[in-house]
C-alpha positions as CSV (number, residue, x, y, z in Angstrom):
1,M,-64.7,-15.8,8.0
2,E,-62.3,-17.3,6.0
3,Q,-62.5,-21.2,5.5
4,E,-59.2,-23.1,5.7
5,S,-58.6,-26.5,4.1
6,A,-58.2,-27.9,7.8
7,F,-61.7,-27.7,8.2
8,K,-65.0,-27.1,7.0
9,V,-67.4,-24.1,8.1
10,S,-71.2,-24.7,6.3
11,T,-73.1,-21.4,5.1
12,M,-76.6,-21.4,6.2
13,A,-77.2,-21.2,2.5
14,D,-75.1,-24.4,1.8
15,L,-77.6,-25.8,4.2
16,A,-80.6,-24.6,2.6
17,T,-80.3,-26.1,-0.8
18,K,-79.8,-29.5,0.9
19,G,-83.2,-28.7,2.6
20,E,-81.5,-28.9,6.7
21,K,-81.6,-26.3,9.3
22,P,-78.1,-26.2,11.3
23,E,-78.8,-26.5,15.4
24,V,-76.9,-23.1,15.8
25,L,-76.0,-20.1,13.9
26,F,-72.5,-18.4,14.4
27,W,-73.1,-14.7,14.4
28,V,-69.0,-14.0,13.5
29,G,-69.7,-10.2,13.3
30,C,-67.4,-7.3,11.7
31,A,-64.0,-7.5,13.7
32,A,-63.8,-11.3,13.7
33,S,-64.5,-11.5,9.7
34,F,-62.1,-8.7,9.2
35,D,-59.3,-8.1,12.0
36,D,-56.4,-10.2,12.1
37,R,-56.4,-10.6,15.5
38,A,-59.5,-11.9,15.9
39,K,-59.7,-14.0,13.3
40,K,-58.3,-16.4,15.2
41,V,-60.8,-16.4,17.6
42,S,-63.5,-17.1,15.2
43,K,-61.3,-19.8,14.0
44,A,-60.7,-21.1,17.1
45,F,-64.5,-21.3,18.2
46,A,-65.1,-22.9,15.3
47,K,-62.2,-25.8,15.6
48,I,-63.8,-26.5,18.8
49,L,-67.3,-26.9,17.3
50,N,-66.1,-29.1,15.0
51,S,-64.5,-31.2,17.4
52,I,-67.4,-32.4,18.7
53,A,-69.5,-32.4,14.9
54,L,-71.8,-29.6,16.6
55,N,-73.9,-29.0,13.8
56,Y,-73.9,-24.9,13.2
57,A,-73.8,-22.4,10.3
58,I,-72.7,-19.1,9.4
59,L,-74.2,-16.2,7.2
60,G,-70.7,-15.7,5.6
61,T,-71.9,-12.4,3.0
62,E,-74.8,-12.8,3.8
63,E,-73.6,-11.4,7.3
64,S,-73.8,-7.4,7.5
65,C,-72.9,-5.3,10.0
66,T,-75.1,-5.8,13.4
67,G,-75.5,-1.6,13.5
68,D,-74.0,-1.3,16.8
69,P,-71.1,1.2,16.3
70,A,-74.1,3.4,14.5
71,K,-76.2,3.0,16.7
72,R,-73.5,3.9,20.0
73,A,-72.7,6.6,18.0
74,G,-76.1,8.5,17.2
75,N,-76.9,7.4,14.0
76,E,-80.0,5.5,14.9
77,F,-81.8,5.8,11.3
78,L,-78.2,4.0,9.9
79,F,-79.1,1.1,12.9
80,Q,-82.1,0.6,12.2
81,M,-81.4,0.1,8.3
82,Q,-78.7,-2.2,9.5
83,A,-80.5,-4.2,11.3
84,M,-84.6,-4.6,9.4
85,T,-81.7,-5.7,6.1
86,N,-80.4,-8.3,9.1
87,I,-83.6,-9.5,10.0
88,Q,-85.0,-10.0,6.6
89,V,-82.0,-12.6,6.1
90,L,-82.8,-14.6,9.6
91,E,-86.2,-14.5,9.3
92,G,-85.9,-16.0,5.5
93,Y,-83.4,-18.4,6.7
94,E,-85.5,-18.9,9.7
95,V,-83.0,-18.5,12.4
96,K,-84.1,-19.5,16.4
97,K,-80.9,-19.6,18.7
98,I,-77.7,-17.9,17.5
99,V,-74.3,-17.5,19.0
100,T,-71.4,-14.9,19.1
101,T,-68.4,-14.1,20.5
102,C,-68.5,-10.6,20.2
103,P,-70.4,-8.6,23.3
104,H,-71.6,-5.7,21.3
105,C,-73.6,-7.9,18.7
106,F,-75.2,-10.2,21.8
107,N,-76.5,-7.2,23.2
108,T,-77.5,-5.4,20.1
109,L,-78.6,-8.9,18.4
110,K,-80.6,-9.2,22.0
111,N,-81.8,-6.6,23.6
112,E,-82.7,-4.2,20.2
113,Y,-83.3,-6.7,17.7
114,P,-86.9,-7.6,19.3
115,S,-88.3,-4.6,18.8
116,L,-87.5,-4.2,15.6
117,G,-89.3,-7.6,15.4
118,G,-85.8,-10.3,15.2
119,N,-86.7,-12.5,18.5
120,Y,-83.7,-15.0,19.0
121,D,-81.9,-17.2,21.6
122,V,-78.6,-15.2,21.4
123,M,-75.7,-16.7,23.6
124,H,-72.3,-15.5,24.0
125,H,-69.9,-17.8,23.5
126,S,-69.0,-18.2,27.0
127,Q,-71.9,-19.2,28.0
128,F,-72.5,-21.7,24.7
129,L,-69.4,-23.4,25.6
130,Q,-70.1,-23.9,29.4
131,A,-73.4,-24.9,28.9
132,L,-71.6,-27.6,25.9
133,I,-69.4,-28.6,28.8
134,D,-72.8,-28.9,31.1
135,E,-74.4,-30.7,29.0
136,G,-71.2,-33.1,27.9
137,R,-71.0,-32.7,24.9
138,L,-67.2,-30.1,25.0
139,K,-64.8,-32.4,27.5
140,I,-61.9,-30.0,28.5
141,E,-58.2,-32.1,28.1
142,G,-55.3,-31.5,28.4
143,G,-53.5,-29.8,30.7
144,T,-52.1,-26.8,28.5
145,F,-53.1,-23.7,31.5
146,K,-53.0,-25.7,34.2
147,G,-51.9,-23.9,37.5
148,K,-51.4,-20.8,35.6
149,K,-52.6,-17.2,36.8
150,I,-55.3,-16.2,34.5
151,S,-56.9,-12.6,34.8
152,F,-60.8,-12.1,33.2
153,H,-61.3,-8.9,32.0
154,D,-64.9,-8.2,31.7
155,P,-66.4,-6.6,28.3
156,C,-68.7,-4.2,29.5
157,Y,-71.1,-5.5,27.3
158,L,-71.1,-8.4,28.6
159,G,-71.1,-7.9,32.2
160,R,-72.2,-4.6,33.2
161,A,-75.0,-4.3,30.2
162,N,-76.0,-8.3,30.3
163,E,-74.8,-9.5,34.3
164,E,-73.0,-12.1,33.0
165,Y,-70.1,-12.4,34.9
166,E,-69.6,-16.0,35.9
167,A,-69.8,-18.1,32.6
168,P,-66.5,-16.6,31.4
169,R,-64.4,-16.9,34.9
170,A,-66.1,-21.1,34.9
171,L,-64.3,-21.7,31.5
172,I,-61.0,-20.4,33.3
173,Q,-61.6,-22.9,35.7
174,E,-62.5,-25.9,33.7
175,L,-58.2,-25.4,32.5
176,D,-57.9,-26.1,36.4
177,A,-55.9,-22.1,36.1
178,D,-56.0,-19.9,39.3
179,L,-58.2,-17.4,38.4
180,V,-56.5,-14.6,39.5
181,E,-59.3,-11.2,39.1
182,L,-58.1,-7.6,38.5
183,K,-58.7,-4.8,41.0
184,R,-62.2,-3.7,39.4
185,C,-63.7,-6.2,37.7
186,K,-67.6,-7.5,37.3
187,S,-70.1,-4.9,38.2
188,K,-67.3,-2.9,39.0
189,G,-64.7,-3.5,36.1
190,L,-63.2,-0.9,34.1
191,C,-63.6,-0.5,29.9
192,C,-61.2,-1.4,28.3
193,G,-61.5,2.3,26.0
194,A,-63.3,0.8,23.5
195,G,-67.2,0.3,23.6
196,G,-69.8,3.1,22.4
197,A,-68.1,3.7,19.0
198,Q,-65.1,4.7,20.8
199,M,-63.1,2.4,18.6
200,F,-63.3,4.1,16.1
201,K,-62.6,7.3,16.5
202,E,-59.3,9.8,17.4
203,S,-58.7,9.4,21.7
204,E,-59.7,13.3,23.0
205,A,-58.0,15.0,25.0
206,G,-56.7,13.3,28.5
207,E,-53.8,12.7,30.8
208,K,-53.8,8.3,30.3
209,E,-55.3,5.5,27.4
210,I,-58.4,4.3,29.3
211,N,-56.4,0.5,28.1
212,V,-53.2,2.2,30.0
213,E,-55.2,2.5,32.9
214,R,-56.5,-1.3,32.7
215,M,-53.0,-2.7,32.5
216,D,-52.0,-0.7,36.2
217,D,-54.9,-3.3,36.9
218,V,-52.8,-6.4,34.7
219,E,-49.5,-5.3,36.4
220,E,-51.2,-5.4,39.9
221,A,-52.9,-9.2,39.4
222,K,-49.9,-10.2,37.6
223,P,-51.0,-12.9,35.8
224,D,-49.7,-15.1,33.2
225,V,-52.3,-14.4,30.7
226,V,-55.5,-11.7,30.5
227,A,-58.7,-13.4,29.2
228,V,-61.1,-11.4,27.2
229,G,-64.1,-11.9,25.6
230,C,-64.3,-9.7,22.9
231,P,-62.7,-8.6,19.6
232,F,-62.6,-4.7,21.0
233,C,-61.3,-5.8,24.0
234,M,-58.5,-8.2,23.0
235,T,-57.7,-5.4,20.4
236,M,-57.2,-2.6,23.5
237,M,-56.0,-5.4,26.1
238,T,-53.2,-6.4,23.5
239,D,-52.0,-2.9,22.7
240,G,-51.9,-2.3,26.9
241,V,-49.5,-4.4,27.3
242,K,-47.2,-3.6,24.5
243,S,-47.4,-0.2,26.0
244,K,-45.6,-1.5,29.1
245,E,-43.5,-3.5,27.2
246,K,-44.9,-6.7,28.7
247,E,-45.2,-8.7,25.5
248,H,-42.8,-11.6,26.9
249,E,-44.5,-11.7,30.4
250,I,-48.6,-11.7,29.4
251,K,-49.9,-13.1,26.8
252,V,-53.9,-11.9,25.9
253,Y,-56.1,-14.7,24.7
254,D,-59.8,-14.8,24.1
255,L,-61.4,-17.9,26.4
256,A,-62.2,-19.7,22.8
257,E,-58.5,-19.1,21.8
258,L,-57.7,-20.8,26.2
259,I,-59.9,-24.4,25.3
260,A,-58.5,-24.6,21.7
261,E,-55.4,-24.7,22.9
262,N,-55.6,-26.2,25.6
263,N,-57.7,-29.2,23.7
264,N,-55.3,-28.5,21.3
265,L,-57.0,-28.2,18.3
């Protein structure tokens, strides 16, 4: 993740040289480190954490892919190599708690790493932000999205895979926004089309792209904003909006961006 002059993001190595440990490790993930659109999400999340002076850190160049795409594509050997390398780094820093803006990283770190010896308290950023609000550490101030119609697209690896449906919706309601559910949502949500390593391969033969099919649900709900909680969903939903030529009518934001913009960060 790039560091801006506007704010400082410490690495685990920075803190280790001072003999300090952060409250939580922010696992940035590949997409949020290298994809230009997803970088904005990681920066928004970092700005939120900085605004409340939360003690967190990233791994920086020591962070590698969790191995999720390799595992989903069937390369278990490569996955275990990547996972063991990461676990070695995490254990070296005695990491206990991890938060990530990517449901794929969240699911893999939470559910796949324990069998390889990596046991951590892993949270998706929607869960973490809602916990900060519940604890009174994060205040939602401002009314940027008050009264706006916002629909939430459930990421597969946050929703159906881990049954977390309420935290993202609670965050949207904190904004005094009008939550408008898509026809297919929660346990019946429709994949954006990028899961299971599909993000990294060409489309297969068919009559319609999945993200375009998903946009039919969005058009029916008529929201002002489609909120997402996954960098892959961000790409697919943004492309879906463009395919319908609705860029000026429907905006796609990550949950962290909604809060950061609302709080003028």
